[in-house]
N, C-alpha and C positions, 0 to 999 in steps of 0.2 A: 024441623029437624035440627034446629040450631043448638039443641042441648047435647048432641052427639060429641062434639069436640070436648065439651066440659066433662062429659062422662068418661071419655078416653083419658083425659088428664088425671081424673080421680082414680081410675083403675091403675094408671102408671104409678101414681104416688102410693097406692096400696100394695103394689108388688114389692115384696121384701128383696133387698139386695142379695145377690148371689156371692157367697164366699168363694175364695179361691180354693181349689181342691188341695187337701193336705192329708198327711198321714203321720201319726205319732206312733213310734215303736219303742218299746222297752226291751233292750237286748238282754240275753240271759245273764250277761256279766254285770248288769245294772245300769249301763249307759243308756241315756234317753236320746232318741233320734227324732227330729222333726223335719220333714220334707214338705215344702209348699210350692206348688206350681203356679207361676204367673205367665200365662200364655203370651207370647210375643215380647216378653221382657228382654232387653238387650244386655242387661247386667245380671251377673250371678253373685249372690252373697253366701258365703260359708262362714259360720261363726262357731267357735268352740268355747264353751264355758267350763271352767274348772272351779268348782265350788270351794269356798273357804272353810267348809265344815271340818273341824278337827285341827285347823291351822290358823286360828284367830290370832290377831296381833297381841303381842306381849311386850313389855319394856325391853326384853332381850332380843326379840325377833322383829321388832317394829320396822316395817319397810322391807323385810326380806322377800316378801311376795312381789313387791314392786321391782326389786333387783332381779328376781327370777324372771319376771316378765321381760325385762331388758335383755337378759342373757339368752333366753330361748328364742327370742325374735331373730337371733343370728343363726339359729340352726346348729346342727352338729359340726359342720365345717366352718362356721363363722361367717358364711356368706349367703344365707338363705334369703335375706331381703334383696340382695343384688340379683340372685338367680330368678326370683319371682318378678322383679322389676323388668328384667330383660324380656320376660314373657308378657309384660303389660299387666301384671297382677299387682294390685295395691294391697299392702299387708300392714296391719297395725295392731296394737295391743293396749288394753286398759286394765288397771287394777282397781277394782271396786272393793267396798267393805266386805261384800259377801261372795265375790267371785273374781276370777281372772278371765278376761274376755279377749280372745284373739279372733280377728276378722280378716277375711280375704275377700277382695272385690275383683272380679274378672268377668270373662264372658262365659256363657253356658258351655261352650266347646272346651273350656279349660278346667272342667270339673275334675278330670283324672289327675291333672297336674296339681291342683289345689289339695285333693285328698292325699296325694303322695306327700305334700308338705305337712299336712296335718299328722300323718303317720310319723313323720320325722320328729315332730314336736312331742309326740307321746313316748318316744324312746328315751330310756334313761340318759340324761346328759352327762358330759364329762367336763367339768370346769376346773381350771387350775387357778392358783392364787394370782398369777399375773393377769389373766383374763378378767377376774373379778375386780382387781385393782383398776384396770383400764376403764371398766364400766362404771365403777364408783366415781372415778374422775369425771366421766361424762355426766353422771347424775348430779354432781355438785353444781354444774352449770344449770341444770334443770331446777335445782333448789333455789338458785339465785334469781330465777325468773318468776317464781311464784308471786302472784299479785297479793296485795294487802288484804283484800276481802276474803281470799281463800285461807290466808294465815289466821284471820280472825275467826272464820268458821271452824277451823280445826281446833283452835284454842277453846272455843265455846263447847264443842263436842266433848273434849277431854275434861273440861271443867264440870260438865253436866253428868258424864257417865264414867269418869275415871279411866281405868285401864280399858274398859269396854268401849270407850270413845276414841281410842287411839286411831289415827288416820293411817290407812295403808301406805301413804306416800313415804312415811318414815322420816328419819333424821340423818344427817351426815354421820353422826357418831354411831347410830345403830346399824346402818348398812355397811359402814366401814368395818364392823366386827363380824360380818358374815364369812363363813368358811366354805370351802368346796364340799366337805362332807355334809355340812348342815344344809346347803342348798340342794344337794342331791336327795337328801332325806325329805326335804320340803317338796321337791318335785314328785317323789314317790307317793307322798300322802295326798297332794292336791290332785294328781292325775290318775288316781285309782279309778277304775271304771264307774263305780257307784257315785262318783263326784262329777261325772262328765255329762254335758248336754251338747249335742252337735246339731246345728240348724243349717239347712240348705234351702235357699229360696231363689227361684228364678224360673226360666223356661226349661224345666227338666221333666223327664218322665218319672213319676213318683215311685213306682215299684222298682224300676231299674236302678234309680238313684239310691233308694233304701238298701237294695241288695249290695251295691258298691260300698256303701258306708258300713254295712254289716261285715 
């Protein structure tokens, strides 16, 4: 009967891995929602993606999506990051070539608080020139810290693809030309429902979480 352990191992290897339960929902307004349950997970991840469809980089708006990312991270009252940090929720943003990504990391019990923050980000922002100027000054420090290999990569993309290769990071000159009206219009275009994908992953109940997002 020495072959039984070997057979058992073979059967285990032949058993396909079980995927975590997930539900993808396309809302009537065009927003895509993906909820995935990881039983026993201590961390909850909520990510909002706003596609760049219709708002691609141009020489005039180069980096404006990046500036918008910085501004909306502050929320409507300018303190969203601090409010979330007091709750123990980590909040960050990234501007990619094809989307703006906003991510919240917290505990499963903080889902309602995080979704409230997401709702705040979706509301039309109100930026004034002074707020924009302060954020542009902060971003100038970010420009100074860009490593040489990233500068080389961005130059290569633009040399290969022209305007189509413009990096969303922008330049000091282009972001300095951004206006409150222009940024509000950009937010409206980027955050229209058909451009949005919301992903929730953690130890959450799939149907109930999808209903909350809806």
